[in-house]
One Martini backbone bead per residue (centre of mass of N, CA, C, O) as a GRO file, in nm:
protein
  527
    1MET     BB    1   0.091   0.038   0.027
    2GLN     BB    2   0.056   0.366  -0.101
    3VAL     BB    3   0.141   0.687   0.022
    4ILE     BB    4   0.042   1.002  -0.107
    5ALA     BB    5   0.079   1.358  -0.179
    6VAL     BB    6   0.069   1.327  -0.503
    7LEU     BB    7  -0.246   1.300  -0.695
    8VAL     BB    8  -0.386   1.232  -1.006
    9LEU     BB    9  -0.698   1.175  -1.044
   10ALA     BB   10  -0.906   0.929  -1.235
   11LEU     BB   11  -1.216   1.016  -1.261
   12CYS     BB   12  -1.550   0.849  -1.366
   13PHE     BB   13  -1.807   0.956  -1.291
   14GLN     BB   14  -2.164   0.915  -1.332
   15LEU     BB   15  -2.116   1.228  -1.445
   16PRO     BB   16  -2.286   1.369  -1.650
   17LEU     BB   17  -2.527   1.252  -1.850
   18ALA     BB   18  -2.549   1.165  -2.163
   19ASP     BB   19  -2.664   1.136  -2.452
   20SER     BB   20  -2.640   0.844  -2.628
   21SER     BB   21  -2.596   0.998  -2.911
   22GLU     BB   22  -2.291   1.097  -2.834
   23TRP     BB   23  -2.244   0.778  -2.844
   24ILE     BB   24  -2.048   0.494  -2.972
   25LYS     BB   25  -2.047   0.168  -3.001
   26ILE     BB   26  -1.720  -0.026  -3.065
   27GLY     BB   27  -1.702  -0.245  -2.826
   28ASN     BB   28  -1.483  -0.461  -2.660
   29PRO     BB   29  -1.277  -0.517  -2.417
   30SER     BB   30  -1.022  -0.644  -2.276
   31SER     BB   31  -0.980  -0.829  -1.990
   32GLU     BB   32  -0.684  -0.670  -1.943
   33ASP     BB   33  -0.778  -0.413  -1.938
   34LYS     BB   34  -0.759  -0.092  -1.793
   35VAL     BB   35  -0.926   0.051  -1.500
   36ARG     BB   36  -0.983   0.345  -1.337
   37VAL     BB   37  -1.048   0.340  -0.984
   38THR     BB   38  -1.253   0.517  -0.740
   39PHE     BB   39  -1.256   0.560  -0.379
   40ALA     BB   40  -1.490   0.692  -0.142
   41ILE     BB   41  -1.409   0.722   0.178
   42LYS     BB   42  -1.505   0.723   0.474
   43GLN     BB   43  -1.520   0.978   0.713
   44THR     BB   44  -1.381   1.156   0.971
   45ASN     BB   45  -1.481   1.447   1.112
   46ALA     BB   46  -1.634   1.632   0.894
   47GLU     BB   47  -1.762   1.866   1.074
   48TRP     BB   48  -1.493   2.022   1.123
   49LEU     BB   49  -1.456   2.182   0.864
   50GLU     BB   50  -1.668   2.412   0.896
   51THR     BB   51  -1.574   2.521   1.163
   52LYS     BB   52  -1.284   2.590   1.066
   53LEU     BB   53  -1.352   2.763   0.825
   54ASN     BB   54  -1.495   2.989   0.987
   55ALA     BB   55  -1.254   3.060   1.180
   56VAL     BB   56  -1.049   3.146   0.922
   57SER     BB   57  -1.274   3.348   0.753
   58TYR     BB   58  -1.365   3.532   0.975
   59PRO     BB   59  -1.263   3.849   1.057
   60ASP     BB   60  -1.382   3.827   1.374
   61SER     BB   61  -1.191   3.600   1.420
   62PRO     BB   62  -0.919   3.484   1.612
   63GLU     BB   63  -0.846   3.277   1.348
   64TYR     BB   64  -0.791   3.459   1.132
   65GLY     BB   65  -0.560   3.329   0.901
   66LYS     BB   66  -0.507   3.044   1.063
   67TYR     BB   67  -0.371   2.818   0.893
   68LEU     BB   68  -0.357   2.500   0.745
   69ASN     BB   69  -0.217   2.223   0.649
   70PHE     BB   70  -0.277   1.926   0.497
   71ASP     BB   71  -0.168   1.753   0.722
   72GLU     BB   72  -0.333   1.874   0.954
   73ILE     BB   73  -0.607   1.813   0.831
   74ALA     BB   74  -0.567   1.493   0.817
   75ARG     BB   75  -0.581   1.456   1.135
   76HIS     BB   76  -0.895   1.525   1.139
   77VAL     BB   77  -0.947   1.425   0.830
   78HIS     BB   78  -1.029   1.083   0.743
   79GLY     BB   79  -1.016   0.773   0.689
   80ARG     BB   80  -1.162   0.504   0.798
   81PRO     BB   81  -0.994   0.238   0.906
   82GLU     BB   82  -1.219   0.019   0.854
   83SER     BB   83  -1.261   0.109   0.555
   84VAL     BB   84  -0.988   0.064   0.448
   85GLN     BB   85  -0.971  -0.237   0.513
   86ALA     BB   86  -1.223  -0.328   0.356
   87LEU     BB   87  -1.109  -0.252   0.080
   88VAL     BB   88  -0.851  -0.418   0.082
   89SER     BB   89  -0.994  -0.692   0.118
   90ALA     BB   90  -1.172  -0.684  -0.136
   91LEU     BB   91  -0.941  -0.664  -0.338
   92GLU     BB   92  -0.792  -0.925  -0.253
   93SER     BB   93  -1.029  -1.119  -0.335
   94PHE     BB   94  -0.945  -1.019  -0.654
   95GLY     BB   95  -0.611  -0.993  -0.661
   96VAL     BB   96  -0.548  -0.714  -0.514
   97SER     BB   97  -0.294  -0.543  -0.408
   98GLN     BB   98  -0.187  -0.306  -0.192
   99SER     BB   99   0.050  -0.199  -0.390
  100ASP     BB  100  -0.196  -0.112  -0.611
  101VAL     BB  101  -0.276   0.112  -0.397
  102ASP     BB  102  -0.374   0.452  -0.384
  103PHE     BB  103  -0.343   0.709  -0.135
  104THR     BB  104  -0.439   0.975   0.003
  105LEU     BB  105  -0.431   1.217   0.200
  106GLY     BB  106  -0.597   1.054   0.464
  107MET     BB  107  -0.732   0.808   0.326
  108ASP     BB  108  -1.021   0.905   0.144
  109PHE     BB  109  -0.873   0.801  -0.115
  110ALA     BB  110  -0.877   0.555  -0.388
  111VAL     BB  111  -0.650   0.421  -0.644
  112THR     BB  112  -0.698   0.187  -0.927
  113GLU     BB  113  -0.595  -0.059  -1.162
  114LEU     BB  114  -0.828  -0.257  -1.334
  115PRO     BB  115  -0.931  -0.520  -1.472
  116VAL     BB  116  -1.207  -0.587  -1.645
  117ARG     BB  117  -1.269  -0.862  -1.503
  118VAL     BB  118  -1.279  -0.738  -1.215
  119VAL     BB  119  -1.496  -0.524  -1.255
  120GLU     BB  120  -1.723  -0.718  -1.348
  121ALA     BB  121  -1.720  -0.894  -1.091
  122MET     BB  122  -1.729  -0.681  -0.853
  123PHE     BB  123  -1.983  -0.496  -1.015
  124SER     BB  124  -2.189  -0.642  -1.193
  125THR     BB  125  -2.078  -0.592  -1.504
  126LYS     BB  126  -2.051  -0.429  -1.839
  127LEU     BB  127  -1.807  -0.347  -2.064
  128HIS     BB  128  -1.749  -0.077  -2.300
  129ARG     BB  129  -1.686   0.080  -2.606
  130TYR     BB  130  -1.654   0.439  -2.676
  131ARG     BB  131  -1.747   0.707  -2.910
  132HIS     BB  132  -1.744   1.020  -3.002
  133VAL     BB  133  -1.918   1.189  -3.255
  134ASP     BB  134  -1.723   1.465  -3.251
  135HIS     BB  135  -1.475   1.311  -3.092
  136LYS     BB  136  -1.288   1.062  -3.221
  137ASP     BB  137  -1.054   1.060  -2.982
  138TRP     BB  138  -1.298   0.985  -2.785
  139THR     BB  139  -1.252   0.720  -2.557
  140ILE     BB  140  -1.434   0.472  -2.366
  141THR     BB  141  -1.460   0.276  -2.070
  142THR     BB  142  -1.788   0.144  -1.998
  143ALA     BB  143  -2.084   0.156  -1.811
  144LEU     BB  144  -2.435   0.198  -1.730
  145ASP     BB  145  -2.378   0.019  -1.468
  146HIS     BB  146  -2.364  -0.065  -1.104
  147THR     BB  147  -2.246  -0.271  -0.820
  148VAL     BB  148  -2.186  -0.255  -0.499
  149PRO     BB  149  -2.059  -0.421  -0.262
  150THR     BB  150  -2.204  -0.491   0.029
  151ALA     BB  151  -1.940  -0.477   0.216
  152LEU     BB  152  -1.900  -0.152   0.113
  153LEU     BB  153  -2.139   0.040   0.168
  154GLU     BB  154  -2.045   0.150   0.469
  155HIS     BB  155  -1.744   0.260   0.341
  156LEU     BB  156  -1.880   0.426   0.101
  157ASP     BB  157  -1.983   0.689  -0.103
  158PHE     BB  158  -1.822   0.608  -0.373
  159VAL     BB  159  -1.783   0.501  -0.716
  160SER     BB  160  -1.538   0.551  -0.978
  161GLY     BB  161  -1.490   0.460  -1.339
  162ILE     BB  162  -1.737   0.268  -1.461
  163ALA     BB  163  -1.991   0.473  -1.516
  164GLY     BB  164  -2.086   0.645  -1.797
  165LEU     BB  165  -2.174   0.931  -2.000
  166PRO     BB  166  -2.030   1.208  -2.083
  167ARG     BB  167  -2.054   1.563  -2.064
  168ALA     BB  168  -2.028   1.861  -2.163
  169ASN     BB  169  -1.954   2.166  -2.092
  170ARG     BB  170  -2.163   2.457  -1.992
  171VAL     BB  171  -1.895   2.631  -1.954
  172CYS     BB  172  -1.822   2.855  -2.227
  173PRO     BB  173  -1.680   3.015  -2.466
  174ARG     BB  174  -1.786   3.257  -2.714
  175LYS     BB  175  -1.848   3.410  -2.976
  176SER     BB  176  -1.903   3.718  -3.038
  177SER     BB  177  -2.192   3.882  -3.142
  178ASP     BB  178  -2.046   4.162  -3.062
  179ASN     BB  179  -1.788   4.243  -3.264
  180LYS     BB  180  -1.557   4.486  -3.190
  181LEU     BB  181  -1.330   4.428  -3.405
  182THR     BB  182  -1.497   4.560  -3.656
  183GLY     BB  183  -1.577   4.854  -3.469
  184GLY     BB  184  -1.359   4.851  -3.225
  185VAL     BB  185  -1.332   4.802  -2.876
  186GLY     BB  186  -1.271   4.574  -2.666
  187THR     BB  187  -1.179   4.368  -2.413
  188THR     BB  188  -0.901   4.460  -2.218
  189PRO     BB  189  -0.662   4.501  -2.001
  190GLN     BB  190  -0.674   4.812  -2.003
  191SER     BB  191  -0.982   4.844  -1.961
  192ILE     BB  192  -0.981   4.701  -1.688
  193TYR     BB  193  -0.786   4.876  -1.531
  194THR     BB  194  -0.955   5.132  -1.555
  195SER     BB  195  -1.232   5.037  -1.440
  196TYR     BB  196  -1.084   4.891  -1.166
  197LYS     BB  197  -0.825   5.041  -1.075
  198VAL     BB  198  -0.551   4.896  -1.186
  199ASN     BB  199  -0.220   4.957  -1.015
  200TYR     BB  200  -0.044   4.665  -1.019
  201THR     BB  201   0.257   4.474  -0.923
  202ALA     BB  202   0.375   4.192  -0.843
  203SER     BB  203   0.638   4.057  -0.575
  204SER     BB  204   0.586   3.802  -0.445
  205LEU     BB  205   0.742   3.484  -0.390
  206ASN     BB  206   0.457   3.343  -0.260
  207ASN     BB  207   0.297   3.361  -0.514
  208SER     BB  208  -0.013   3.225  -0.669
  209GLN     BB  209  -0.174   3.077  -0.972
  210ALA     BB  210  -0.466   2.907  -1.140
  211ILE     BB  211  -0.564   2.677  -1.391
  212ALA     BB  212  -0.842   2.482  -1.481
  213SER     BB  213  -0.829   2.198  -1.707
  214PHE     BB  214  -1.047   2.055  -1.949
  215LEU     BB  215  -1.118   1.878  -2.230
  216LYS     BB  216  -0.856   1.933  -2.396
  217GLN     BB  217  -0.752   2.215  -2.288
  218TYR     BB  218  -0.521   2.418  -2.443
  219PHE     BB  219  -0.213   2.602  -2.462
  220ASP     BB  220  -0.018   2.865  -2.615
  221PRO     BB  221   0.273   3.020  -2.547
  222LYS     BB  222   0.279   3.202  -2.796
  223ASP     BB  223   0.007   3.340  -2.753
  224LEU     BB  224   0.079   3.459  -2.484
  225ALA     BB  225   0.317   3.631  -2.591
  226ASP     BB  226   0.144   3.791  -2.799
  227PHE     BB  227  -0.053   3.907  -2.595
  228GLN     BB  228   0.160   4.058  -2.423
  229LYS     BB  229   0.265   4.233  -2.655
  230LYS     BB  230   0.004   4.366  -2.761
  231PHE     BB  231  -0.058   4.474  -2.438
  232GLU     BB  232   0.199   4.555  -2.282
  233LEU     BB  233   0.318   4.309  -2.116
  234PRO     BB  234   0.474   4.114  -1.931
  235ALA     BB  235   0.692   3.860  -1.980
  236LYS     BB  236   0.492   3.569  -1.868
  237PRO     BB  237   0.521   3.261  -1.824
  238VAL     BB  238   0.433   2.964  -1.748
  239VAL     BB  239   0.571   2.787  -1.463
  240GLU     BB  240   0.338   2.549  -1.455
  241VAL     BB  241   0.275   2.212  -1.570
  242ILE     BB  242  -0.007   2.003  -1.514
  243GLY     BB  243   0.015   1.775  -1.722
  244VAL     BB  244  -0.126   1.812  -2.033
  245ASN     BB  245   0.017   2.005  -2.320
  246ASP     BB  246  -0.106   2.107  -2.653
  247PRO     BB  247  -0.019   2.364  -2.859
  248ASN     BB  248  -0.148   2.234  -3.136
  249ASP     BB  249  -0.441   2.219  -2.944
  250ALA     BB  250  -0.570   2.485  -2.897
  251GLY     BB  251  -0.804   2.653  -2.682
  252ILE     BB  252  -1.013   2.901  -2.594
  253GLU     BB  253  -1.037   2.855  -2.294
  254ALA     BB  254  -0.735   2.836  -2.216
  255GLU     BB  255  -0.637   3.097  -2.350
  256LEU     BB  256  -0.812   3.285  -2.185
  257ASP     BB  257  -0.734   3.210  -1.900
  258VAL     BB  258  -0.425   3.261  -1.916
  259GLN     BB  259  -0.427   3.552  -2.026
  260TYR     BB  260  -0.611   3.686  -1.785
  261ILE     BB  261  -0.471   3.602  -1.528
  262SER     BB  262  -0.194   3.724  -1.613
  263ALA     BB  263  -0.289   4.019  -1.662
  264LEU     BB  264  -0.415   4.073  -1.369
  265GLY     BB  265  -0.189   3.890  -1.239
  266LYS     BB  266   0.063   4.068  -1.238
  267ASN     BB  267   0.353   3.864  -1.185
  268VAL     BB  268   0.216   3.601  -1.123
  269PRO     BB  269   0.250   3.290  -1.081
  270THR     BB  270   0.152   3.050  -1.327
  271TRP     BB  271  -0.072   2.781  -1.359
  272PHE     BB  272  -0.133   2.463  -1.542
  273ILE     BB  273  -0.416   2.245  -1.489
  274SER     BB  274  -0.443   1.926  -1.632
  275ILE     BB  275  -0.720   1.675  -1.692
  276SER     BB  276  -0.753   1.563  -1.991
  277THR     BB  277  -0.564   1.260  -1.968
  278THR     BB  278  -0.630   1.081  -1.692
  279ALA     BB  279  -0.902   0.962  -1.833
  280ASN     BB  280  -1.053   0.806  -2.089
  281LYS     BB  281  -0.955   0.995  -2.321
  282GLY     BB  282  -1.123   1.290  -2.213
  283GLN     BB  283  -1.262   1.265  -1.942
  284GLU     BB  284  -1.388   1.455  -1.714
  285ASP     BB  285  -1.308   1.560  -1.359
  286PHE     BB  286  -1.351   1.750  -1.083
  287LEU     BB  287  -1.243   1.582  -0.842
  288SER     BB  288  -0.957   1.527  -0.951
  289TRP     BB  289  -0.862   1.815  -0.909
  290ILE     BB  290  -0.915   1.880  -0.604
  291VAL     BB  291  -0.769   1.632  -0.479
  292ALA     BB  292  -0.493   1.686  -0.599
  293GLU     BB  293  -0.453   1.976  -0.467
  294VAL     BB  294  -0.484   1.877  -0.164
  295ASN     BB  295  -0.209   1.688  -0.228
  296ARG     BB  296  -0.061   1.967  -0.288
  297THR     BB  297   0.149   2.148  -0.100
  298ASN     BB  298   0.194   2.393  -0.349
  299SER     BB  299  -0.064   2.495  -0.408
  300PRO     BB  300  -0.212   2.743  -0.518
  301TRP     BB  301  -0.398   3.021  -0.392
  302VAL     BB  302  -0.539   3.050  -0.680
  303HIS     BB  303  -0.851   2.936  -0.846
  304SER     BB  304  -0.964   2.887  -1.178
  305VAL     BB  305  -1.312   2.798  -1.289
  306SER     BB  306  -1.462   2.671  -1.608
  307TYR     BB  307  -1.719   2.488  -1.470
  308GLY     BB  308  -2.034   2.303  -1.542
  309ASP     BB  309  -2.368   2.217  -1.417
  310TYR     BB  310  -2.645   2.088  -1.329
  311GLU     BB  311  -2.743   2.028  -1.018
  312GLN     BB  312  -2.953   1.790  -1.075
  313SER     BB  313  -2.707   1.594  -1.196
  314ILE     BB  314  -2.587   1.582  -0.895
  315PRO     BB  315  -2.504   1.398  -0.658
  316ASN     BB  316  -2.489   1.436  -0.313
  317ASP     BB  317  -2.230   1.269  -0.247
  318TYR     BB  318  -2.051   1.420  -0.443
  319GLN     BB  319  -2.085   1.704  -0.331
  320PHE     BB  320  -1.984   1.646  -0.041
  321ARG     BB  321  -1.688   1.572  -0.127
  322VAL     BB  322  -1.617   1.832  -0.272
  323ASP     BB  323  -1.675   2.019  -0.031
  324ALA     BB  324  -1.454   1.908   0.148
  325GLU     BB  325  -1.225   2.007  -0.038
  326PHE     BB  326  -1.296   2.308  -0.027
  327MET     BB  327  -1.254   2.338   0.278
  328LYS     BB  328  -0.955   2.264   0.276
  329PHE     BB  329  -0.872   2.498   0.111
  330GLY     BB  330  -0.965   2.726   0.302
  331ILE     BB  331  -0.801   2.626   0.554
  332SER     BB  332  -0.521   2.677   0.370
  333GLY     BB  333  -0.577   2.973   0.211
  334ARG     BB  334  -0.762   2.915  -0.037
  335THR     BB  335  -0.897   3.003  -0.365
  336VAL     BB  336  -1.222   2.958  -0.518
  337LEU     BB  337  -1.322   3.021  -0.864
  338ILE     BB  338  -1.652   3.021  -1.024
  339ALA     BB  339  -1.846   3.000  -1.280
  340SER     BB  340  -2.201   3.082  -1.322
  341GLY     BB  341  -2.267   3.091  -1.623
  342ASP     BB  342  -2.441   3.095  -1.980
  343GLU     BB  343  -2.794   3.092  -1.910
  344GLY     BB  344  -2.871   3.232  -1.688
  345ALA     BB  345  -3.136   3.123  -1.501
  346HIS     BB  346  -3.282   2.901  -1.643
  347CYS     BB  347  -3.554   2.774  -1.785
  348GLN     BB  348  -3.765   2.491  -1.656
  349LYS     BB  349  -4.080   2.444  -1.618
  350GLY     BB  350  -4.103   2.721  -1.442
  351GLN     BB  351  -3.784   2.697  -1.356
  352PHE     BB  352  -3.497   2.738  -1.221
  353VAL     BB  353  -3.152   2.639  -1.303
  354PRO     BB  354  -2.896   2.548  -1.132
  355GLU     BB  355  -2.550   2.560  -1.074
  356TRP     BB  356  -2.266   2.335  -1.083
  357PRO     BB  357  -2.034   2.449  -0.831
  358THR     BB  358  -2.124   2.758  -0.799
  359CYS     BB  359  -2.344   2.691  -0.548
  360SER     BB  360  -2.149   2.653  -0.353
  361PRO     BB  361  -2.067   2.768  -0.022
  362TYR     BB  362  -1.720   2.715  -0.063
  363ILE     BB  363  -1.728   2.933  -0.287
  364THR     BB  364  -1.669   3.168  -0.554
  365SER     BB  365  -1.895   3.341  -0.751
  366VAL     BB  366  -1.886   3.434  -1.110
  367GLY     BB  367  -2.012   3.678  -1.291
  368GLY     BB  368  -2.168   3.899  -1.539
  369THR     BB  369  -2.079   4.184  -1.752
  370THR     BB  370  -2.091   4.487  -1.978
  371SER     BB  371  -2.047   4.694  -1.740
  372LEU     BB  372  -2.069   4.935  -1.474
  373THR     BB  373  -2.410   4.875  -1.483
  374ASP     BB  374  -2.441   4.592  -1.648
  375VAL     BB  375  -2.571   4.299  -1.690
  376TRP     BB  376  -2.547   3.988  -1.809
  377SER     BB  377  -2.800   3.800  -1.951
  378ASP     BB  378  -2.614   3.512  -1.943
  379GLY     BB  379  -2.564   3.514  -1.656
  380GLY     BB  380  -2.537   3.339  -1.388
  381GLY     BB  381  -2.811   3.288  -1.146
  382GLY     BB  382  -2.936   3.213  -0.799
  383PHE     BB  383  -3.079   2.916  -0.650
  384SER     BB  384  -3.046   2.659  -0.462
  385ASN     BB  385  -3.179   2.314  -0.408
  386ASP     BB  386  -2.949   2.180  -0.201
  387TYR     BB  387  -2.872   2.447  -0.057
  388ASN     BB  388  -2.853   2.640   0.198
  389THR     BB  389  -2.832   2.928   0.343
  390PRO     BB  390  -2.569   3.066   0.448
  391ASP     BB  391  -2.485   3.240   0.722
  392TYR     BB  392  -2.321   3.471   0.573
  393GLN     BB  393  -2.598   3.531   0.381
  394VAL     BB  394  -2.871   3.580   0.523
  395PRO     BB  395  -2.913   3.896   0.548
  396THR     BB  396  -2.887   3.955   0.244
  397VAL     BB  397  -3.111   3.771   0.131
  398GLN     BB  398  -3.344   3.877   0.304
  399ALA     BB  399  -3.330   4.166   0.192
  400TYR     BB  400  -3.386   4.092  -0.100
  401LEU     BB  401  -3.664   3.942  -0.060
  402LYS     BB  402  -3.791   4.219   0.074
  403GLY     BB  403  -3.757   4.431  -0.185
  404GLY     BB  404  -3.959   4.363  -0.443
  405GLU     BB  405  -3.750   4.233  -0.703
  406THR     BB  406  -3.860   3.962  -0.752
  407PRO     BB  407  -3.947   3.701  -0.879
  408ALA     BB  408  -4.137   3.456  -0.871
  409THR     BB  409  -4.106   3.211  -0.620
  410SER     BB  410  -4.173   2.962  -0.812
  411TYR     BB  411  -3.879   2.970  -0.958
  412PHE     BB  412  -3.749   2.944  -0.653
  413ASN     BB  413  -3.531   2.893  -0.372
  414THR     BB  414  -3.541   3.095  -0.091
  415SER     BB  415  -3.343   2.888   0.094
  416GLY     BB  416  -3.093   2.915  -0.082
  417ARG     BB  417  -2.807   2.937  -0.228
  418ALA     BB  418  -2.669   3.232  -0.346
  419TYR     BB  419  -2.598   3.350  -0.685
  420PRO     BB  420  -2.357   3.544  -0.715
  421ASP     BB  421  -2.095   3.731  -0.550
  422VAL     BB  422  -1.978   3.836  -0.825
  423SER     BB  423  -1.885   4.066  -1.099
  424VAL     BB  424  -1.764   4.063  -1.448
  425PHE     BB  425  -1.656   4.095  -1.726
  426ALA     BB  426  -1.802   3.893  -2.033
  427THR     BB  427  -1.734   4.070  -2.298
  428ASN     BB  428  -1.528   4.115  -2.566
  429PHE     BB  429  -1.274   3.938  -2.553
  430GLU     BB  430  -0.936   3.970  -2.624
  431ILE     BB  431  -0.770   3.714  -2.805
  432VAL     BB  432  -0.512   3.469  -2.874
  433VAL     BB  433  -0.541   3.253  -3.170
  434GLY     BB  434  -0.312   3.142  -3.381
  435GLY     BB  435  -0.217   3.468  -3.396
  436SER     BB  436  -0.513   3.563  -3.358
  437THR     BB  437  -0.783   3.772  -3.311
  438GLU     BB  438  -1.042   3.743  -3.069
  439SER     BB  439  -1.395   3.737  -2.965
  440VAL     BB  440  -1.534   3.682  -2.633
  441ASP     BB  441  -1.772   3.510  -2.424
  442GLY     BB  442  -1.816   3.483  -2.064
  443THR     BB  443  -1.756   3.365  -1.743
  444SER     BB  444  -1.471   3.278  -1.845
  445CYS     BB  445  -1.377   3.577  -1.836
  446ALA     BB  446  -1.438   3.664  -1.537
  447THR     BB  447  -1.280   3.462  -1.360
  448PRO     BB  448  -0.975   3.520  -1.430
  449THR     BB  449  -0.997   3.815  -1.368
  450PHE     BB  450  -1.065   3.798  -1.068
  451ALA     BB  451  -0.834   3.614  -0.986
  452GLY     BB  452  -0.608   3.822  -1.041
  453ILE     BB  453  -0.709   4.028  -0.830
  454VAL     BB  454  -0.678   3.846  -0.587
  455SER     BB  455  -0.375   3.809  -0.617
  456LEU     BB  456  -0.304   4.104  -0.562
  457LEU     BB  457  -0.417   4.108  -0.279
  458ASN     BB  458  -0.236   3.892  -0.169
  459ASP     BB  459   0.029   4.047  -0.226
  460ILE     BB  460  -0.021   4.273  -0.023
  461ARG     BB  461  -0.032   4.083   0.223
  462LEU     BB  462   0.235   3.933   0.198
  463ASN     BB  463   0.414   4.202   0.205
  464ALA     BB  464   0.275   4.250   0.510
  465GLY     BB  465   0.277   3.959   0.663
  466LYS     BB  466   0.027   3.813   0.565
  467SER     BB  467  -0.228   3.636   0.480
  468THR     BB  468  -0.428   3.506   0.287
  469LEU     BB  469  -0.768   3.514   0.204
  470GLY     BB  470  -0.911   3.276   0.092
  471PHE     BB  471  -1.218   3.251   0.190
  472LEU     BB  472  -1.430   3.514   0.090
  473ASN     BB  473  -1.736   3.533   0.180
  474PRO     BB  474  -1.731   3.648   0.467
  475LEU     BB  475  -1.603   3.913   0.380
  476LEU     BB  476  -1.824   4.003   0.174
  477TYR     BB  477  -2.083   3.972   0.382
  478GLN     BB  478  -1.972   4.068   0.686
  479THR     BB  479  -1.780   4.325   0.602
  480LEU     BB  480  -1.809   4.477   0.328
  481LYS     BB  481  -2.100   4.491   0.187
  482GLY     BB  482  -1.984   4.633  -0.101
  483GLU     BB  483  -1.722   4.732  -0.033
  484GLY     BB  484  -1.523   4.779  -0.318
  485PHE     BB  485  -1.786   4.792  -0.510
  486ILE     BB  486  -1.961   4.796  -0.813
  487ASP     BB  487  -2.272   4.859  -0.874
  488ILE     BB  488  -2.520   4.664  -1.027
  489THR     BB  489  -2.844   4.810  -1.177
  490ALA     BB  490  -2.877   4.666  -1.467
  491GLY     BB  491  -3.073   4.436  -1.570
  492ALA     BB  492  -3.081   4.077  -1.663
  493ASN     BB  493  -3.071   3.706  -1.629
  494SER     BB  494  -3.270   3.579  -1.877
  495GLY     BB  495  -3.149   3.514  -2.132
  496ASP     BB  496  -3.283   3.321  -2.430
  497ILE     BB  497  -3.557   3.269  -2.295
  498LEU     BB  498  -3.875   3.291  -2.336
  499PHE     BB  499  -4.026   3.434  -2.054
  500CYS     BB  500  -3.768   3.475  -1.883
  501PRO     BB  501  -3.697   3.680  -1.622
  502GLY     BB  502  -3.518   3.658  -1.399
  503PHE     BB  503  -3.271   3.868  -1.252
  504LYS     BB  504  -3.229   4.166  -1.117
  505ALA     BB  505  -3.044   4.447  -1.117
  506ILE     BB  506  -2.965   4.606  -0.811
  507LYS     BB  507  -2.941   4.751  -0.527
  508GLY     BB  508  -2.704   4.570  -0.433
  509TRP     BB  509  -2.761   4.267  -0.379
  510ASP     BB  510  -2.780   4.002  -0.638
  511PRO     BB  511  -2.853   3.716  -0.864
  512ALA     BB  512  -2.686   3.864  -1.109
  513SER     BB  513  -2.419   4.037  -0.954
  514GLY     BB  514  -2.409   4.056  -0.671
  515TRP     BB  515  -2.179   4.299  -0.555
  516GLY     BB  516  -2.015   4.316  -0.815
  517SER     BB  517  -1.738   4.516  -0.893
  518PRO     BB  518  -1.418   4.589  -0.867
  519ASP     BB  519  -1.225   4.823  -0.656
  520PHE     BB  520  -0.902   4.825  -0.616
  521SER     BB  521  -0.841   5.099  -0.474
  522VAL     BB  522  -1.010   5.002  -0.224
  523LEU     BB  523  -0.940   4.704  -0.157
  524ARG     BB  524  -0.636   4.735  -0.087
  525ASN     BB  525  -0.720   4.888   0.194
  526LEU     BB  526  -0.919   4.659   0.321
  527VAL     BB  527  -0.730   4.382   0.330
   0.00000   0.00000   0.00000
């Protein structure tokens, strides 16, 4: 049995399920082909996580900013010893040695590569090979269902890597419909600096920021260099690439993310963390990223994520375990920023459909605007159906609900976690792709932009001998309460669905724009 500190897990949890028409069955795998399977082992003391997260994240707490490292966190929350042993015994009964099983820090996840014959016998299933209809190089070995052995049911939260046909990311940049490049100036680093009053270059040697990349989204270092030259930015290449990056197959998402987090987090060392080819030749998995980073002792302080799906498609046990990893991030002083979505409030059958993981109470959700006054109509925002309103948000949300500006409450869960928390420009972003300039829209634009600004705020604190900002939301809701942010008061996130009202942007916090957009000149003195 090998215990490892850094492990890029290749999880293939059976979610979110794609329409079967997206995949073509192409045959059966060999009985000796390997399938990477991950086991989420029941944890001890999981309730400690939220208590500790609040203690280190609320500015009025005596423990504010007194973060723990991942080893210290693992001493409090880890896999139940009896559950670890039960898993090892079950695998050994199928001929899998302890030495072939890798455990994460804290031994609450285990990953191993099993022969197809073992998977089929152990989980009472049949595996097949599938190819994606649009991406011919994406092939997976999977089943349509599986059964966890009875002896393991009380010891595992779930098993992933065995079943399900994955679906493409619902949060992604798209070509701008109003292409400013044909007749004017789009959103550029300089226009963002001016609008948000950013006039700072990072200098701390301890600072860092990262992009999480999925679905074979790669960046081209040459495009990054051309972007920096075009907009007269410091020549600052990505300092660390984790996983695979193919510059010859660069994608708009990754190019955008890397170019704008480095432009706004000027001079902050940037990492590119790619999960694109860790499992089943192209299937992404969000949990694989967050667990790997919680097991990486030098994981960057700020992480920007442009990934999401409908909350209703995500099983609660999966949400619970991802949230546990988010809380570990916050307890260690790290910040996770996630795009709020690109479909507005999104009506389905007379109700708004929230996005996940941006609606998690343990991350900061980033929405979109088109100006310093108007919200982007396609920016995601609303109320979770699975999470209650977190304590830090209760007074703000109650005030909003009592303000008389909400759509009919039949559209949404008034007691849910509300999002986004902040909002940033999300349209007409000029990026360099393949040596040419393109203009794109999306909260995928907003998220790396705000991430870079958070990195600058961290830099100010680090240079002053203080801790990083960590989990931002208690600071946003309990202390700042809109101070240091430009209030967005026009428009609504109705999306493009006819007769969908969405949420209006109004004075103060709202589910279309959150607290609004950052005024760096004010925030730098507040943090």
